[in-house]
N, CA and C atoms as an extended XYZ file, in Angstrom:
195
Properties=species:S:1:pos:R:3:atomname:S:1:resname:S:1:resid:I:1 pbc="F F F"
N        63.640      126.645      112.938 N   UNK     1
C        64.187      126.328      114.239 CA  UNK     1
C        65.245      125.221      114.104 C   UNK     1
N        66.310      125.323      114.871 N   UNK     2
C        67.404      124.355      114.821 CA  UNK     2
C        67.057      123.141      115.680 C   UNK     2
N        67.224      121.973      115.091 N   UNK     3
C        66.998      120.732      115.835 CA  UNK     3
C        68.356      120.259      116.368 C   UNK     3
N        68.561      120.441      117.668 N   UNK     4
C        69.854      120.103      118.259 CA  UNK     4
C        70.126      118.603      118.260 C   UNK     4
N        69.082      117.797      118.259 N   UNK     5
C        69.284      116.351      118.170 CA  UNK     5
C        69.920      115.977      116.837 C   UNK     5
N        69.462      116.618      115.754 N   UNK     6
C        70.045      116.358      114.438 CA  UNK     6
C        71.512      116.775      114.392 C   UNK     6
N        71.814      117.923      114.996 N   UNK     7
C        73.201      118.401      115.029 CA  UNK     7
C        74.061      117.434      115.837 C   UNK     7
N        73.561      117.008      116.983 N   UNK     8
C        74.306      116.068      117.820 CA  UNK     8
C        74.539      114.749      117.079 C   UNK     8
N        73.499      114.250      116.412 N   UNK     9
C        73.614      113.006      115.649 CA  UNK     9
C        74.632      113.166      114.522 C   UNK     9
N        74.576      114.286      113.822 N   UNK    10
C        75.518      114.538      112.727 CA  UNK    10
C        76.954      114.599      113.248 C   UNK    10
N        77.145      115.249      114.399 N   UNK    11
C        78.491      115.329      114.983 CA  UNK    11
C        78.990      113.942      115.374 C   UNK    11
N        78.115      113.139      115.957 N   UNK    12
C        78.498      111.785      116.370 CA  UNK    12
C        78.869      110.937      115.154 C   UNK    12
N        78.070      111.030      114.098 N   UNK    13
C        78.359      110.276      112.868 CA  UNK    13
C        79.682      110.717      112.252 C   UNK    13
N        79.882      112.030      112.223 N   UNK    14
C        81.124      112.566      111.673 CA  UNK    14
C        82.317      112.022      112.464 C   UNK    14
N        82.196      112.006      113.785 N   UNK    15
C        83.278      111.508      114.634 CA  UNK    15
C        83.536      110.028      114.350 C   UNK    15
N        82.476      109.253      114.146 N   UNK    16
C        82.634      107.838      113.795 CA  UNK    16
C        83.383      107.701      112.475 C   UNK    16
N        83.028      108.533      111.501 N   UNK    17
C        83.697      108.478      110.198 CA  UNK    17
C        85.175      108.821      110.327 C   UNK    17
N        85.466      109.810      111.171 N   UNK    18
C        86.861      110.195      111.379 CA  UNK    18
C        87.641      109.023      111.975 C   UNK    18
N        87.062      108.368      112.971 N   UNK    19
C        87.732      107.229      113.617 CA  UNK    19
C        87.958      106.110      112.603 C   UNK    19
N        86.939      105.788      111.823 N   UNK    20
C        87.057      104.724      110.822 CA  UNK    20
C        88.123      105.091      109.785 C   UNK    20
N        88.114      106.338      109.328 N   UNK    21
C        89.102      106.784      108.340 CA  UNK    21
C        90.518      106.676      108.906 C   UNK    21
N        90.699      107.048      110.167 N   UNK    22
C        92.018      106.943      110.799 CA  UNK    22
C        92.446      105.481      110.909 C   UNK    22
N        91.506      104.599      111.261 N   UNK    23
C        91.825      103.176      111.357 CA  UNK    23
C        92.204      102.610      109.993 C   UNK    23
N        91.443      102.988      108.962 N   UNK    24
C        91.752      102.508      107.616 CA  UNK    24
C        93.115      103.010      107.165 C   UNK    24
N        93.424      104.246      107.498 N   UNK    25
C        94.719      104.819      107.151 CA  UNK    25
C        95.842      104.053      107.847 C   UNK    25
N        95.646      103.714      109.119 N   UNK    26
C        96.661      102.967      109.863 CA  UNK    26
C        96.843      101.572      109.279 C   UNK    26
N        95.738      100.927      108.918 N   UNK    27
C        95.825       99.595      108.304 CA  UNK    27
C        96.606       99.684      106.994 C   UNK    27
N        96.318      100.703      106.196 N   UNK    28
C        97.030      100.880      104.926 CA  UNK    28
C        98.528      101.070      105.170 C   UNK    28
N        98.880      101.858      106.195 N   UNK    29
C       100.294      102.060      106.529 CA  UNK    29
C       100.930      100.747      106.977 C   UNK    29
N       100.210       99.986      107.815 N   UNK    30
C       100.735       98.710      108.297 CA  UNK    30
C       100.956       97.739      107.146 C   UNK    30
N        99.988       97.689      106.228 N   UNK    31
C       100.109       96.790      105.073 CA  UNK    31
C       101.302       97.201      104.224 C   UNK    31
N       101.430       98.494      103.968 N   UNK    32
C       102.556       98.984      103.164 CA  UNK    32
C       103.874       98.675      103.866 C   UNK    32
N       103.911       98.862      105.181 N   UNK    33
C       105.118       98.543      105.940 CA  UNK    33
C       105.451       97.067      105.869 C   UNK    33
N       104.434       96.227      105.943 N   UNK    34
C       104.643       94.782      105.851 CA  UNK    34
C       105.134       94.399      104.464 C   UNK    34
N       104.542       95.008      103.439 N   UNK    35
C       104.977       94.722      102.073 CA  UNK    35
C       106.431       95.134      101.886 C   UNK    35
N       106.802       96.274      102.462 N   UNK    36
C       108.183       96.742      102.364 CA  UNK    36
C       109.117       95.772      103.080 C   UNK    36
N       108.724       95.315      104.258 N   UNK    37
C       109.548       94.372      105.017 CA  UNK    37
C       109.689       93.053      104.266 C   UNK    37
N       108.599       92.556      103.691 N   UNK    38
C       108.646       91.301      102.930 CA  UNK    38
C       109.534       91.473      101.702 C   UNK    38
N       109.424       92.614      101.048 N   UNK    39
C       110.247       92.889       99.872 CA  UNK    39
C       111.731       92.897      100.245 C   UNK    39
N       112.051       93.557      101.367 N   UNK    40
C       113.445       93.595      101.824 CA  UNK    40
C       113.947       92.196      102.156 C   UNK    40
N       113.120       91.434      102.864 N   UNK    41
C       113.503       90.074      103.226 CA  UNK    41
C       113.730       89.238      101.973 C   UNK    41
N       112.854       89.380      101.006 N   UNK    42
C       112.983       88.651       99.747 CA  UNK    42
C       114.293       89.008       99.049 C   UNK    42
N       114.630       90.298       99.042 N   UNK    43
C       115.886       90.732       98.421 CA  UNK    43
C       117.087       90.144       99.156 C   UNK    43
N       117.041       90.147      100.484 N   UNK    44
C       118.143       89.580      101.270 CA  UNK    44
C       118.288       88.087      101.002 C   UNK    44
N       117.158       87.383      100.954 N   UNK    45
C       117.212       85.943      100.692 CA  UNK    45
C       117.762       85.663       99.297 C   UNK    45
N       117.366       86.455       98.318 N   UNK    46
C       117.885       86.285       96.955 CA  UNK    46
C       119.395       86.523       96.944 C   UNK    46
N       119.833       87.558       97.654 N   UNK    47
C       121.262       87.866       97.729 CA  UNK    47
C       122.026       86.715       98.393 C   UNK    47
N       121.487       86.209       99.497 N   UNK    48
C       122.133       85.072      100.171 CA  UNK    48
C       122.168       83.848       99.262 C   UNK    48
N       121.075       83.608       98.545 N   UNK    49
C       121.026       82.480       97.610 CA  UNK    49
C       122.087       82.609       96.536 C   UNK    49
N       122.265       83.809       96.012 N   UNK    50
C       123.291       84.035       94.989 CA  UNK    50
C       124.691       83.813       95.554 C   UNK    50
N       124.910       84.288       96.780 N   UNK    51
C       126.225       84.092       97.406 CA  UNK    51
C       126.493       82.613       97.648 C   UNK    51
N       125.468       81.898       98.121 N   UNK    52
C       125.622       80.467       98.376 CA  UNK    52
C       125.906       79.723       97.076 C   UNK    52
N       125.186       80.078       96.027 N   UNK    53
C       125.398       79.430       94.737 CA  UNK    53
C       126.817       79.716       94.237 C   UNK    53
N       127.274       80.954       94.397 N   UNK    54
C       128.635       81.309       94.001 CA  UNK    54
C       129.660       80.529       94.802 C   UNK    54
N       129.412       80.343       96.085 N   UNK    55
C       130.317       79.576       96.939 CA  UNK    55
C       130.375       78.120       96.488 C   UNK    55
N       129.215       77.548       96.176 N   UNK    56
C       129.174       76.155       95.710 CA  UNK    56
C       129.915       76.000       94.387 C   UNK    56
N       129.729       76.955       93.468 N   UNK    57
C       130.436       76.894       92.188 CA  UNK    57
C       131.937       76.982       92.407 C   UNK    57
N       132.344       77.825       93.349 N   UNK    58
C       133.759       77.972       93.664 CA  UNK    58
C       134.319       76.661       94.212 C   UNK    58
N       133.572       76.003       95.110 N   UNK    59
C       134.020       74.723       95.666 CA  UNK    59
C       134.082       73.655       94.584 C   UNK    59
N       133.093       73.651       93.690 N   UNK    60
C       133.069       72.674       92.602 CA  UNK    60
C       134.275       72.888       91.695 C   UNK    60
N       134.601       74.134       91.391 N   UNK    61
C       135.757       74.436       90.546 CA  UNK    61
C       137.037       73.964       91.222 C   UNK    61
N       137.147       74.136       92.540 N   UNK    62
C       138.330       73.676       93.272 CA  UNK    62
C       138.456       72.162       93.211 C   UNK    62
N       137.342       71.462       93.277 N   UNK    63
C       137.409       70.001       93.304 CA  UNK    63
C       137.846       69.434       91.954 C   UNK    63
N       137.674       70.200       90.881 N   UNK    64
C       138.097       69.723       89.561 CA  UNK    64
C       139.557       70.045       89.277 C   UNK    64
N       140.181       70.841       90.128 N   UNK    65
C       141.585       71.211       89.882 CA  UNK    65
C       142.523       70.135       90.321 C   UNK    65
């Protein structure tokens, strides 16, 4: 004989697992997106730092002329 309470409980548990899995997937996407944004920002800051350093070297070279 089929125990409908067991089936209902199993369905409820499965649904909970699906929700948790979806939440974990979203967190993973958010973390990856944040890492990508931080990486881009880091690259931009490095580029700006290089440009600033080049500008300072250029000014220093002018002052020695």
